[in-house]
VEXDREN-2710 file (C-alpha; in Angstrom, 1 decimal):
% VEXDREN-2710
k/r/px/py/pz
1/MET/-34.7/85.7/14.6
2/ALA/-32.6/82.6/15.8
3/VAL/-33.0/79.4/13.7
4/ALA/-33.5/76.2/15.7
5/PRO/-30.6/73.6/15.0
6/PRO/-31.6/70.4/13.1
7/VAL/-33.2/67.9/15.3
8/PRO/-32.5/64.2/14.9
9/ILE/-35.4/62.0/13.7
10/PRO/-36.1/59.5/16.4
11/PHE/-36.1/56.4/14.1
12/PRO/-37.4/53.5/16.0
13/THR/-35.1/50.6/16.7
14/SER/-37.8/47.7/16.5
15/THR/-40.2/46.3/14.1
16/PHE/-42.9/46.3/16.7
17/PRO/-44.4/49.0/18.9
18/GLY/-43.9/49.0/22.7
19/ASN/-46.4/48.0/25.2
20/ASN/-47.9/51.6/25.2
21/PRO/-47.7/54.7/22.8
22/GLN/-45.3/56.4/25.3
23/GLU/-42.7/53.8/24.8
24/SER/-43.0/53.8/20.9
25/SER/-41.6/56.1/18.4
26/GLY/-42.8/54.2/15.4
27/ARG/-42.5/50.9/13.5
28/LEU/-40.0/49.8/11.0
29/ILE/-41.5/48.7/7.7
30/ASN/-39.3/46.6/5.2
31/CYS/-36.2/47.3/7.2
32/TYR/-34.5/46.6/10.3
33/ALA/-32.2/48.4/12.8
34/ASP/-28.5/47.0/13.2
35/PRO/-26.4/48.4/16.0
36/ILE/-22.8/49.5/14.8
37/SER/-21.4/50.0/18.4
38/ASP/-21.9/49.1/22.0
39/GLN/-23.3/52.4/22.9
40/PRO/-27.2/52.7/23.4
41/ALA/-27.2/56.2/21.6
42/GLN/-29.9/56.6/18.9
43/ASN/-27.4/57.2/16.0
44/ASN/-25.4/54.1/16.8
45/TYR/-27.7/52.1/14.4
46/CYS/-27.8/51.7/10.6
47/TYR/-31.1/50.8/8.7
48/ARG/-31.1/48.0/6.3
49/ARG/-33.6/47.0/3.7
50/ALA/-35.7/43.9/4.3
51/PRO/-38.0/42.1/2.0
52/GLY/-41.5/43.2/2.0
53/LEU/-44.8/41.9/1.0
54/SER/-47.9/43.5/-1.1
55/LEU/-51.3/42.1/-1.3
56/LEU/-52.1/40.2/-4.4
57/ALA/-55.1/38.2/-3.6
58/ILE/-57.2/36.9/-0.8
59/MET/-58.2/33.3/-0.8
60/GLY/-59.9/33.0/2.7
61/SER/-57.7/30.3/3.9
62/SER/-55.4/30.1/7.0
63/SER/-52.8/27.3/6.5
64/TYR/-50.3/27.7/3.6
65/ARG/-49.0/24.3/2.4
66/GLY/-47.0/25.0/-0.7
67/GLY/-46.9/26.2/-4.1
68/LEU/-45.0/26.8/-7.5
69/THR/-45.1/29.3/-10.4
70/VAL/-45.7/27.7/-13.8
71/HIS/-45.6/30.0/-16.9
72/GLY/-46.8/33.2/-14.9
73/VAL/-49.5/31.4/-13.0
74/ALA/-49.0/30.2/-9.3
75/TYR/-50.4/27.1/-8.2
76/GLU/-51.0/27.3/-4.5
77/CYS/-52.4/24.8/-2.0
78/LEU/-54.0/26.3/1.1
79/ASP/-55.8/24.3/3.8
80/ASN/-57.6/21.5/1.5
81/ILE/-58.0/23.6/-1.6
82/ALA/-55.8/23.9/-4.6
83/TRP/-55.8/27.3/-6.4
84/LYS/-54.5/29.1/-9.5
85/VAL/-53.4/32.7/-8.8
86/HIS/-52.9/34.7/-12.0
87/ALA/-50.6/37.7/-12.5
88/GLY/-53.4/40.4/-11.9
89/GLY/-54.5/38.7/-8.9
90/SER/-57.4/36.9/-9.9
91/LEU/-58.2/33.5/-8.6
92/THR/-59.2/30.2/-10.1
93/GLU/-60.2/27.4/-7.8
94/ILE/-58.8/23.8/-9.2
95/GLY/-60.7/22.1/-6.4
96/THR/-60.3/19.9/-3.2
97/PHE/-56.7/18.8/-2.5
98/PRO/-56.7/16.2/0.4
99/GLY/-54.5/16.7/3.5
100/GLU/-53.5/19.6/5.7
101/ARG/-49.7/19.3/6.2
102/PRO/-47.1/20.9/4.1
103/LEU/-46.6/19.4/0.6
104/ALA/-43.9/16.9/0.1
105/GLY/-43.2/18.4/-3.3
106/ILE/-44.8/20.1/-6.2
107/ALA/-43.2/20.0/-9.6
108/GLN/-43.8/20.8/-13.1
109/ASN/-42.4/19.0/-16.4
110/GLN/-41.0/20.6/-19.6
111/ALA/-43.8/19.6/-21.8
112/GLU/-45.1/22.4/-24.1
113/ILE/-48.1/22.5/-21.7
114/PRO/-46.6/21.4/-18.5
115/ASP/-48.0/18.7/-16.2
116/VAL/-48.0/19.9/-12.5
117/VAL/-48.2/17.5/-9.6
118/ALA/-48.2/18.0/-5.9
119/VAL/-47.9/15.3/-3.2
120/ASP/-49.5/15.3/0.1
121/PRO/-47.4/13.0/2.4
122/ASP/-50.4/11.2/3.8
123/ASN/-52.6/11.0/0.5
124/GLY/-50.2/10.7/-2.2
125/ALA/-49.9/12.5/-5.5
126/TYR/-52.5/14.7/-7.3
127/VAL/-52.3/16.2/-10.8
128/LEU/-53.2/19.9/-10.6
129/ALA/-52.6/20.7/-14.3
130/SER/-52.1/18.9/-17.7
131/ALA/-52.6/19.5/-21.4
132/SER/-55.9/18.7/-22.9
133/VAL/-55.6/15.3/-24.7
134/ILE/-55.0/15.4/-28.4
135/ASP/-54.6/12.4/-30.7
136/ALA/-51.2/11.9/-32.5
137/THR/-51.9/11.1/-36.2
138/GLY/-50.4/9.6/-39.3
139/THR/-51.5/8.8/-42.8
140/ILE/-50.5/5.8/-44.8
141/THR/-51.6/5.5/-48.4
142/VAL/-51.4/2.0/-50.1
143/SER/-50.0/2.5/-53.6
144/ALA/-53.0/2.3/-56.1
145/SER/-50.6/1.8/-59.0
146/GLY/-49.8/-1.5/-60.7
147/THR/-52.0/-4.5/-61.5
148/LEU/-52.2/-7.9/-59.9
149/GLY/-49.4/-10.2/-61.3
150/ASN/-47.9/-10.2/-64.7
151/VAL/-50.2/-10.9/-67.5
152/LEU/-49.0/-12.9/-70.8
153/THR/-51.6/-12.8/-73.6
154/LEU/-51.3/-14.8/-76.6
155/SER/-52.3/-13.6/-79.9
156/GLY/-52.2/-14.4/-83.7
157/SER/-52.7/-17.7/-85.4
158/VAL/-51.8/-21.3/-84.5
159/ALA/-50.1/-24.0/-86.5
160/ALA/-49.2/-27.6/-85.7
161/ASN/-45.7/-28.0/-84.5
162/ASP/-45.2/-24.4/-83.5
163/VAL/-42.9/-24.1/-80.4
164/VAL/-43.4/-21.7/-77.6
165/ASN/-40.5/-21.3/-75.3
166/LEU/-41.2/-19.3/-72.0
167/LYS/-37.9/-18.3/-70.2
168/PHE/-37.6/-17.5/-66.5
169/THR/-34.4/-15.3/-65.8
170/ASN/-33.1/-14.4/-62.2
171/PRO/-29.6/-15.0/-61.1
172/ALA/-30.5/-14.7/-57.6
173/LEU/-32.8/-17.8/-57.6
174/GLY/-29.9/-20.3/-57.9
175/SER/-28.3/-22.6/-60.6
176/LYS/-31.7/-23.9/-62.0
177/PHE/-32.1/-20.5/-63.5
178/PRO/-32.2/-19.4/-66.3
179/LEU/-35.1/-21.9/-66.8
180/THR/-37.1/-22.5/-69.9
181/LEU/-40.4/-24.2/-70.5
182/THR/-41.3/-25.3/-74.0
183/TYR/-44.7/-26.3/-75.4
184/THR/-45.2/-27.7/-79.0
185/ALA/-48.6/-26.8/-80.4
186/LEU/-50.8/-29.7/-81.9
187/ASP/-52.9/-29.3/-85.0
188/THR/-56.0/-29.0/-82.6
189/ASP/-54.6/-26.1/-80.4
190/THR/-56.1/-22.7/-80.1
191/LEU/-54.5/-19.8/-78.4
192/GLN/-56.7/-20.6/-75.4
193/THR/-55.5/-24.3/-75.2
194/ILE/-51.8/-23.1/-75.6
195/ALA/-52.3/-20.7/-72.7
196/GLN/-53.7/-23.5/-70.6
197/ASN/-51.0/-25.8/-71.4
198/LEU/-48.2/-23.3/-70.7
199/THR/-49.9/-22.5/-67.2
200/TYR/-49.9/-26.5/-66.6
201/LEU/-46.3/-26.5/-67.3
202/ILE/-45.6/-23.8/-64.9
203/LEU/-47.7/-25.3/-62.1
204/VAL/-46.0/-28.7/-62.3
205/ASN/-42.5/-27.7/-62.6
206/ALA/-40.7/-28.5/-59.3
207/ASP/-38.1/-25.7/-59.7
208/LEU/-40.5/-22.9/-60.1
209/GLN/-42.7/-24.1/-57.3
210/ALA/-39.8/-24.3/-55.2
211/VAL/-39.2/-20.4/-55.3
212/GLY/-42.9/-19.4/-55.3
213/PHE/-44.1/-19.3/-58.9
214/THR/-47.8/-19.8/-59.6
215/ALA/-50.0/-19.2/-62.6
216/THR/-53.6/-18.8/-63.7
217/THR/-55.3/-18.8/-66.9
218/THR/-58.2/-16.7/-68.3
219/GLY/-59.1/-17.3/-72.1
220/GLN/-55.8/-16.8/-73.8
221/THR/-54.4/-14.8/-70.9
222/ILE/-51.8/-16.2/-68.4
223/THR/-51.1/-14.5/-65.0
224/VAL/-47.9/-15.2/-63.5
225/THR/-47.1/-14.5/-59.7
226/GLU/-44.0/-15.1/-57.7
227/ASN/-43.6/-15.1/-53.7
228/ASN/-39.9/-15.1/-52.8
229/PRO/-37.3/-12.3/-51.6
230/HIS/-35.9/-12.0/-55.1
231/ALA/-39.1/-11.8/-57.2
232/SER/-38.6/-8.1/-58.3
233/ALA/-35.5/-9.3/-60.1
234/THR/-37.2/-11.9/-62.2
235/VAL/-37.7/-11.4/-66.0
236/LEU/-39.7/-13.5/-68.5
237/SER/-38.9/-13.8/-72.0
238/TYR/-40.3/-15.8/-75.0
239/THR/-39.7/-17.3/-78.5
240/VAL/-42.1/-18.8/-80.9
241/SER/-40.9/-20.8/-83.8
242/PRO/-41.7/-21.2/-86.6
243/GLY/-45.5/-20.3/-86.0
244/SER/-47.2/-17.0/-85.9
245/GLU/-48.4/-16.8/-82.2
246/THR/-47.3/-13.7/-80.3
247/ILE/-47.1/-13.1/-76.6
248/THR/-47.6/-9.6/-75.1
249/PHE/-46.3/-8.6/-71.5
250/ASN/-48.2/-6.6/-69.1
251/PRO/-46.0/-4.8/-67.7
252/SER/-43.7/-4.9/-70.7
253/SER/-40.7/-5.3/-68.5
254/GLY/-42.0/-8.6/-67.1
255/SER/-40.7/-7.9/-63.8
256/LEU/-42.8/-9.1/-60.9
257/VAL/-43.2/-5.9/-58.6
258/ASN/-46.8/-5.5/-57.6
259/TYR/-48.8/-6.9/-54.8
260/VAL/-50.5/-10.2/-55.6
261/PRO/-53.1/-12.6/-53.9
262/GLY/-51.7/-14.3/-50.9
263/ASP/-49.0/-11.3/-50.3
264/ALA/-49.1/-10.6/-46.4
265/ILE/-49.1/-6.7/-45.9
266/ALA/-48.2/-5.7/-42.2
267/LEU/-48.0/-2.4/-40.3
268/ILE/-45.6/-2.9/-37.5
269/PHE/-45.8/-0.5/-34.4
270/GLN/-43.1/0.5/-32.2
271/ASN/-42.8/3.1/-29.3
272/PRO/-39.7/3.2/-27.0
273/GLN/-41.6/4.6/-24.2
274/MET/-44.6/2.2/-24.1
275/PRO/-44.1/-1.2/-22.4
276/ASP/-45.9/-3.2/-25.1
277/LEU/-44.0/-1.6/-27.9
278/ILE/-40.6/-1.2/-26.6
279/ASN/-38.7/-4.4/-27.3
280/THR/-41.4/-6.5/-28.9
281/THR/-43.1/-6.0/-32.4
282/VAL/-46.5/-5.7/-32.7
283/SER/-48.2/-5.8/-36.1
284/ALA/-51.4/-5.8/-37.9
285/THR/-51.5/-8.0/-41.0
286/TYR/-53.6/-8.4/-44.1
287/VAL/-53.4/-10.9/-46.8
288/VAL/-54.1/-9.7/-50.2
289/LYS/-57.2/-11.5/-51.9
290/THR/-57.9/-11.9/-55.6
291/GLY/-59.4/-8.7/-56.9
292/ASP/-58.1/-6.6/-54.0
293/GLY/-57.1/-3.1/-55.2
294/ALA/-55.6/-0.5/-53.0
295/ALA/-58.7/0.7/-51.2
296/LEU/-59.5/-2.9/-50.2
297/ILE/-56.1/-3.4/-48.8
298/ALA/-56.2/-0.2/-46.7
299/THR/-59.8/-1.2/-45.5
300/GLY/-58.4/-4.7/-44.5
301/LEU/-55.4/-3.2/-42.9
302/ALA/-57.2/-0.6/-40.8
303/ALA/-59.5/-3.5/-39.5
304/ALA/-56.5/-5.5/-38.6
305/VAL/-55.2/-2.6/-36.6
306/ASN/-58.4/-2.3/-34.7
307/ALA/-58.8/-6.1/-34.1
308/ASN/-55.2/-6.1/-32.3
309/ASN/-55.8/-6.2/-28.5
310/THR/-52.3/-4.9/-27.7
311/LEU/-52.9/-2.0/-30.0
312/PHE/-56.3/-1.3/-28.6
313/ALA/-55.0/-1.5/-25.2
314/ASP/-52.4/1.3/-26.0
315/GLY/-55.2/3.4/-27.6
316/ILE/-54.1/2.8/-31.2
317/SER/-56.9/2.9/-33.8
318/ALA/-57.1/3.3/-37.5
319/SER/-59.6/4.1/-40.1
320/SER/-59.4/3.9/-44.0
321/SER/-60.7/6.4/-46.8
322/GLY/-59.8/5.1/-50.3
323/PRO/-56.4/3.9/-50.4
324/THR/-55.4/6.1/-47.3
325/ILE/-55.2/4.8/-43.7
326/THR/-55.2/7.2/-40.8
327/VAL/-53.7/5.9/-37.5
328/SER/-54.5/7.6/-34.4
329/GLN/-53.2/7.3/-30.8
330/PRO/-54.4/9.6/-27.9
331/GLY/-51.7/11.9/-26.0
332/PHE/-48.3/13.1/-26.3
333/LEU/-46.8/9.6/-26.1
334/GLY/-48.4/8.9/-29.7
335/ASN/-45.7/11.3/-31.0
336/GLN/-43.0/8.8/-30.4
337/THR/-45.0/5.8/-32.1
338/THR/-43.6/4.8/-35.4
339/VAL/-45.4/2.7/-38.1
340/ILE/-43.2/0.6/-40.4
341/GLY/-44.8/-0.9/-43.6
342/GLN/-43.7/-4.5/-44.5
343/GLY/-44.5/-6.9/-47.2
344/PRO/-43.0/-9.4/-49.5
345/ALA/-40.1/-8.3/-51.6
346/ASN/-42.3/-7.9/-54.7
347/LEU/-43.8/-5.0/-53.1
348/THR/-41.5/-2.3/-54.2
349/VAL/-44.0/0.5/-53.2
350/LEU/-46.4/0.0/-50.3
351/PHE/-46.9/3.4/-48.8
352/THR/-46.6/6.7/-50.6
353/TYR/-45.3/8.6/-47.6
354/ASN/-41.9/7.0/-48.0
355/GLY/-41.9/5.2/-51.4
356/THR/-40.3/1.9/-50.0
357/THR/-40.8/-0.7/-47.5
358/GLN/-39.3/-0.8/-44.0
359/ILE/-38.9/2.9/-43.4
360/PRO/-40.9/4.1/-40.4
361/GLN/-43.3/6.8/-40.2
362/GLN/-43.8/8.7/-37.0
363/LEU/-47.0/9.9/-35.6
364/SER/-47.1/13.6/-34.9
365/GLY/-49.6/16.2/-33.1
366/GLY/-50.1/14.4/-29.8
367/GLN/-50.8/16.2/-26.6
368/GLY/-51.6/15.5/-22.9
369/THR/-51.7/12.3/-21.2
370/PRO/-55.3/10.5/-21.3
371/ASP/-57.2/10.3/-17.9
372/ALA/-54.4/12.2/-16.1
373/PHE/-56.4/15.4/-15.3
374/THR/-60.0/15.6/-14.9
375/GLY/-60.3/19.5/-14.5
376/ILE/-60.0/19.1/-10.4
377/PRO/-56.9/17.7/-8.4
378/THR/-56.7/14.0/-9.7
379/PHE/-55.2/11.4/-7.7
380/TYR/-52.2/9.9/-9.5
381/ASN/-50.3/6.4/-9.0
382/GLY/-48.9/6.0/-12.6
383/PHE/-52.3/4.7/-13.8
384/GLY/-52.0/1.8/-11.2
385/VAL/-48.3/1.1/-11.7
386/MET/-46.8/2.6/-8.3
387/PRO/-48.2/2.5/-4.7
388/VAL/-49.0/5.9/-3.2
389/ALA/-46.2/8.3/-3.4
390/ASN/-44.9/10.4/-0.4
391/SER/-42.8/12.9/-2.6
392/VAL/-42.1/14.2/-6.0
393/CYS/-39.5/16.3/-7.6
394/PHE/-38.5/16.9/-11.4
395/GLN/-35.2/16.6/-13.2
396/ASP/-33.7/15.8/-16.6
397/SER/-37.2/15.7/-18.1
398/TYR/-38.4/13.1/-15.4
399/PHE/-40.8/13.3/-12.5
400/PHE/-39.5/11.2/-9.8
401/PHE/-41.9/9.8/-7.1
402/THR/-40.7/8.1/-3.9
403/VAL/-42.8/5.5/-1.8
404/SER/-42.0/5.1/1.8
405/THR/-41.0/1.3/1.2
406/GLY/-38.2/2.4/-0.7
407/GLN/-39.2/2.4/-4.3
408/VAL/-38.5/5.5/-6.7
409/PHE/-40.5/5.5/-9.9
410/ALA/-39.6/7.7/-13.0
411/THR/-42.2/8.7/-15.6
412/VAL/-41.6/8.7/-19.3
413/GLN/-39.7/12.0/-20.5
414/ASN/-42.0/15.0/-20.0
415/GLY/-45.2/13.1/-19.5
416/LEU/-47.2/11.3/-16.7
417/THR/-46.9/7.8/-18.0
418/ILE/-45.0/5.2/-15.9
419/ASN/-43.5/2.0/-17.3
420/ALA/-44.0/-0.7/-14.6
421/LEU/-40.3/-1.8/-15.1
422/THR/-39.0/1.9/-14.6
423/TYR/-38.2/1.9/-10.9
424/VAL/-35.4/1.3/-8.3
425/THR/-35.1/0.6/-4.6
426/VAL/-33.0/2.5/-2.2
427/GLN/-30.8/-0.3/-0.6
428/ALA/-28.0/1.3/1.2
429/LYS/-29.7/0.7/4.6
430/ALA/-32.6/-1.9/5.6
431/ASP/-34.0/-0.2/8.7
432/VAL/-34.8/3.1/7.2
433/ILE/-38.0/4.8/5.6
434/LEU/-37.6/6.6/2.4
435/LEU/-39.0/10.2/3.2
436/ARG/-38.0/12.5/0.2
437/GLY/-36.5/12.8/-3.3
438/VAL/-34.9/16.2/-4.1
439/ALA/-33.2/17.3/-7.2
440/PHE/-30.1/19.2/-6.5
441/GLN/-26.9/20.3/-8.5
442/GLY/-27.8/17.8/-11.2
443/VAL/-28.2/14.8/-9.0
444/LEU/-31.2/13.1/-7.3
445/LEU/-31.0/12.9/-3.5
446/LEU/-33.1/10.1/-2.1
447/PHE/-33.3/11.0/1.7
448/THR/-34.2/8.2/4.2
449/THR/-34.5/8.4/7.9
450/GLY/-30.9/7.2/8.1
451/SER/-29.0/8.1/4.9
452/CYS/-29.1/9.8/1.6
453/GLU/-28.6/8.1/-1.7
454/VAL/-27.2/10.1/-4.5
455/TRP/-28.3/9.0/-8.1
456/GLN/-27.2/10.6/-11.3
457/ASP/-28.4/10.4/-14.8
458/SER/-26.7/7.7/-16.8
459/ALA/-28.8/7.6/-19.8
460/ASN/-30.1/4.0/-19.2
461/PRO/-32.5/3.1/-22.2
462/ALA/-36.3/2.6/-21.4
463/PRO/-37.8/0.8/-19.8
464/ASN/-34.8/0.9/-17.5
465/PHE/-34.6/3.6/-14.6
466/PRO/-32.5/6.5/-16.2
467/TYR/-30.4/7.1/-13.1
468/SER/-27.7/4.9/-11.5
469/ARG/-26.4/5.2/-7.8
470/VAL/-23.0/7.0/-7.5
471/GLN/-22.9/7.7/-3.7
472/VAL/-24.3/7.2/-0.3
473/LEU/-24.1/9.9/2.4
474/GLU/-24.5/9.0/6.1
475/PHE/-26.9/11.9/6.7
476/GLY/-30.5/11.1/6.8
477/LEU/-33.7/13.4/7.0
478/ILE/-35.6/13.6/10.3
479/GLN/-38.8/14.8/8.8
480/TYR/-39.9/15.0/5.1
481/SER/-40.5/18.9/5.5
482/ALA/-37.2/19.8/7.2
483/ILE/-35.3/20.5/4.1
484/ALA/-35.0/23.3/2.0
485/GLY/-32.5/25.2/-0.6
486/TRP/-32.8/23.3/-3.9
487/ASP/-35.3/26.1/-5.4
488/THR/-34.0/27.6/-8.7
489/GLY/-31.4/30.5/-8.0
490/PHE/-30.8/29.4/-4.3
491/SER/-28.8/26.3/-4.6
492/GLN/-27.8/26.1/-1.0
493/LEU/-29.3/22.8/0.6
494/LEU/-30.0/22.8/4.5
495/TRP/-31.9/20.0/6.3
496/VAL/-32.3/18.4/9.7
497/ALA/-30.6/15.0/9.9
498/GLN/-31.4/11.9/12.0
499/ASP/-29.0/13.3/14.8
500/PHE/-31.1/16.4/15.0
501/GLY/-28.2/18.6/13.6
502/VAL/-28.6/21.0/10.6
503/TYR/-26.3/20.2/7.6
504/TRP/-25.4/22.3/4.7
505/LEU/-24.6/21.3/1.2
506/GLN/-23.2/23.9/-0.9
507/SER/-23.4/23.8/-4.8
508/GLY/-20.5/22.0/-6.3
509/THR/-19.9/19.4/-3.5
510/LEU/-21.5/16.3/-2.2
511/THR/-19.7/16.6/1.3
512/PRO/-22.2/18.0/3.8
513/GLN/-21.1/20.3/6.7
514/LYS/-22.8/20.4/10.2
515/VAL/-23.8/23.9/10.9
516/SER/-25.8/24.0/14.1
517/PRO/-24.7/24.5/17.5
518/PRO/-25.6/22.1/20.3
519/ASP/-28.3/24.4/21.8
520/LEU/-30.0/24.1/18.5
521/ASP/-29.7/20.6/18.3
522/ARG/-31.1/20.3/21.7
523/MET/-34.1/22.6/20.9
524/ILE/-34.8/20.5/17.6
525/GLU/-34.7/17.3/19.4
526/MET/-37.0/18.4/22.1
527/ASP/-39.6/19.7/19.4
528/VAL/-39.4/16.5/17.3
529/ARG/-39.8/14.4/20.2
530/ASN/-42.7/16.5/21.3
531/GLY/-44.6/15.8/17.8
532/VAL/-43.7/19.3/16.4
533/GLN/-43.7/19.3/12.6
534/LEU/-40.6/21.1/11.3
535/GLU/-40.6/23.2/8.1
536/ALA/-37.7/24.7/6.2
537/GLY/-38.0/27.4/3.8
538/CYS/-35.6/29.7/2.0
539/TYR/-35.6/33.1/0.1
540/ILE/-33.0/35.6/-1.4
541/PHE/-32.8/39.2/-0.7
542/SER/-29.9/41.6/-1.5
543/GLY/-27.8/38.9/-2.8
END
């Protein structure tokens, strides 16, 4: 029996069937037919793969506006609803997101739990996700060691004409030192009256007063205090001749090193990202009172923190327990707040966390930005700092928001707080509207309707805008959505400029090339003049 020869399979040459079943030989799925010769024969085609789609989730919406995948979760905006699409296809509705046109940017930052922000060109910026707000905290312990001042206690017997010499030694206090006070006992003196007379000599001595010495008497005990930058180097010594009085020092060294009544102890707050705390010193101060111990000083300092209006406005608060003060500030910005302990020179140990004064402690553990995200899409204008945004992008740890009137605002690093001073204005041309900011190949491209300004990170310190302008391109943007290609892994930027031509900017250059023929320019012009919304997109397949 004869075997029939192989019959070529009649693969179709079109993705779509014909007008009727007789005209169609099937439909191409995830491929397309590419002719390899001018002959119409069936075998003159090769079949190339094309990207395909599979169903992940159904949202019941008709108009796709834009989206972004963040840590395995897709944030998608369809119609006027924002969604989270999880890897298995389950859906979480975030809430109503105003507008109906394509997004003018959706971006995330590099916070541990990223902030996600999307911009509708008509309604402004909305936060779609942010970390829960957790306070940054730090503890400060006022040293509980030491006594108030230096105590001299007289003991022994008293005889007339006994001479007591009290010597103050400190080379840093000038030519008047060492300085010796002398008292000669009378036959009516007791130890108590000798202590009173020595105290009197200290109080009336002009040289001691000039450098901050004071003294008080209780019974036969003298308490000496000193308030000047060199106090910790002062040493007291004595001689008694020929009588039998003795003077006992407490502490035995005689050095004045502990907090005393009248000492002003301060907590100084600084934060390079917050307007109130960048270049100014904001402090909370407590003045030590007689009888104060470490716990009372801690209570007074905490109260001073809470009473400071500037610190209150920045969310900083304090509480105390015994000698320990706990300072708190909501959100991740608190992680950059430092507290510096400051007091007189005779405070050698103020805070146990560092053992000396003037060394800062940094708060830690903060997370999130207060009031940024309410659980549904939350309107965002930098908490009243900027006008309504018309685009957003992210680069070098900053969100950049553009405003149609020409301003560009930058957030703090990996956060949503904006300093009112951290913005610039595009100024290359006056008769233009700022449409879009795009991060591409390490620079910030600010597209107006008549030009494109190129800005680059110059590490300008806060609160200055972190970027500086390096170049101006004479090719603007016809519509905010007529641009694509900055996506990770693509890096081939194409857009429609104000002359209705399509321009191409490759990675590694800032010289655009026109790639559209005149016919396409005329088609684009006709659609734009008829009010058509242009929308560009890109994808990668097979390289």
